[in-house]
LOLUM-721087 format. One line per field, with one value per residue (C-alpha): residue number from 1; residue in one letter; x, y, z. Coordinates in nm, 4 decimals. Last residue first. Layout:
REM residues N
n = c(NUM,...) $
res = c(A,...) $
c1 = c(X,...) $
c2 = c(Y,...) $
c3 = c(Z,...) $
This chain:
REM residues 113
n = c(113,112,111,110,109,108,107,106,105,104,103,102,101,100,99,98,97,96,95,94,93,92,91,90,89,88,87,86,85,84,83,82,81,80,79,78,77,76,75,74,73,72,71,70,69,68,67,66,65,64,63,62,61,60,59,58,57,56,55,54,53,52,51,50,49,48,47,46,45,44,43,42,41,40,39,38,37,36,35,34,33,32,31,30,29,28,27,26,25,24,23,22,21,20,19,18,17,16,15,14,13,12,11,10,9,8,7,6,5,4,3,2,1) $
res = c(X,X,X,X,X,X,X,X,X,X,X,X,X,X,X,X,X,X,X,X,X,X,X,X,X,X,X,X,X,X,X,X,X,X,X,X,X,X,X,X,X,X,X,X,X,X,X,X,X,X,X,X,X,X,X,X,X,X,X,X,X,X,X,X,X,X,X,X,X,X,X,X,X,X,X,X,X,X,X,X,X,X,X,X,X,X,X,X,X,X,X,X,X,X,X,X,X,X,X,X,X,X,X,X,X,X,X,X,X,X,X,X,X) $
c1 = c(-1.3403,-1.3003,-1.3743,-1.7482,-1.7911,-1.6966,-1.9528,-2.2340,-2.1174,-2.1358,-2.4126,-2.6644,-2.8188,-2.6244,-2.7962,-2.8637,-2.5116,-2.3607,-2.5566,-2.4193,-2.0667,-2.0820,-2.1472,-1.9494,-1.7946,-1.4225,-1.3999,-1.6966,-1.5218,-1.2011,-1.3787,-1.5780,-1.2644,-1.0673,-1.3451,-1.3742,-1.0022,-0.6599,-0.7868,-0.6777,-0.7475,-1.1251,-1.3063,-1.6648,-1.9804,-1.9773,-2.3113,-2.1840,-2.1828,-1.9798,-1.7146,-1.6826,-1.6716,-1.3832,-1.1442,-1.2109,-1.1409,-0.8145,-0.7217,-0.7994,-0.5916,-0.3036,-0.3100,-0.3212,-0.0199,0.1670,0.1215,-0.0905,-0.0529,-0.0541,0.2755,0.4774,0.3409,0.3723,0.7332,0.8288,0.6741,0.8714,1.1942,1.1521,1.0731,1.3995,1.3942,1.5207,1.1958,1.1245,1.2681,1.1024,0.7722,0.7945,0.8872,0.6054,0.3635,0.1367,-0.2392,-0.3133,-0.4910,-0.1945,-0.1490,-0.2263,0.0503,0.2992,0.2417,0.2461,0.5917,0.7189,0.6322,0.7870,1.1071,1.1269,1.1254,0.8870,1.0249) $
c2 = c(0.9305,1.2303,1.4990,1.4485,1.4253,1.7877,1.9036,1.7324,1.8706,2.2368,2.1838,2.1222,1.7779,1.7219,2.0211,1.8554,1.7094,2.0550,2.1728,1.8853,1.9651,2.3211,2.6133,2.8834,2.6317,2.6936,2.8146,2.5999,2.2845,2.3899,2.4692,2.1439,1.9350,2.1214,2.0615,1.6938,1.6233,1.6350,1.6187,1.4223,1.0726,1.1123,1.3730,1.3098,1.3972,1.0873,1.1063,0.9887,1.3490,1.4422,1.1858,1.3060,1.6665,1.5814,1.5309,1.8852,2.0199,1.8263,1.9596,2.3181,2.2756,2.1459,2.4610,2.6789,2.4942,2.5257,2.9000,3.1013,3.3024,2.9919,2.9900,3.2493,3.1619,2.7919,2.8207,3.0399,2.7865,2.5015,2.7046,2.7928,2.4324,2.3069,2.0781,1.7248,1.5654,1.3530,1.5819,1.8933,1.7132,1.6054,1.9566,2.1106,1.8840,1.6262,1.5795,1.7448,1.4432,1.2203,1.0886,1.4380,1.6075,1.3290,1.3363,1.7142,1.7267,1.4369,1.6278,1.9445,1.7621,1.6032,1.9470,1.9331,1.9138) $
c3 = c(-2.3885,-2.1591,-2.4165,-2.4379,-2.0610,-2.0091,-2.2596,-2.0712,-1.7371,-1.8336,-2.0900,-1.8125,-1.7901,-1.4691,-1.3069,-0.9722,-0.9911,-1.0271,-0.7233,-0.5131,-0.6327,-0.4938,-0.7277,-0.9085,-1.1464,-1.1057,-0.7466,-0.6393,-0.7536,-0.5767,-0.2480,-0.2541,-0.3098,-0.0419,0.2098,0.1165,0.1606,-0.0058,-0.3614,-0.6688,-0.5380,-0.5679,-0.3672,-0.2648,-0.4543,-0.6738,-0.8559,-1.1948,-1.3273,-1.0191,-1.1058,-1.4655,-1.3460,-1.1151,-1.4071,-1.5257,-1.1774,-1.1635,-1.5071,-1.4016,-1.0858,-1.2998,-1.5140,-1.2020,-1.0566,-1.3864,-1.3667,-1.6036,-1.9226,-2.1403,-2.3302,-2.1377,-1.7935,-1.8625,-1.9827,-1.6858,-1.4495,-1.6047,-1.6047,-1.2361,-1.1510,-1.2973,-1.5970,-1.5508,-1.6661,-1.3590,-1.0922,-1.2300,-1.2550,-0.8913,-0.7794,-0.9843,-0.8041,-0.9636,-0.9529,-1.2871,-1.4321,-1.3352,-1.6885,-1.8221,-1.6247,-1.6946,-2.0724,-2.0694,-1.9127,-2.1261,-2.4434,-2.3021,-2.2065,-2.5524,-2.7186,-3.0126,-3.3650) $
């Protein structure tokens, strides 16, 4: 049986598409931030923040594929959005859009339905 805190943790992370802080998660699931980060590091080999950044990036691919080259609610500003997209994809959002028939964006849209 899965730990209810872990189920709730993932439910909140995916509902917010990674746009949630460790402090907010900790408060909502009654599990301290140190325990949450330890769990993520042990299970996935990365921090919760890194995991959430990947989810936010993944969510952004849908917007980019639709021609939206500006940040949605998951990013602080345009500069931060561009920097994060480039960090994960190697190119800026405008370049991703130019290559929207590329497998990178096509595969991302398959899992979002």
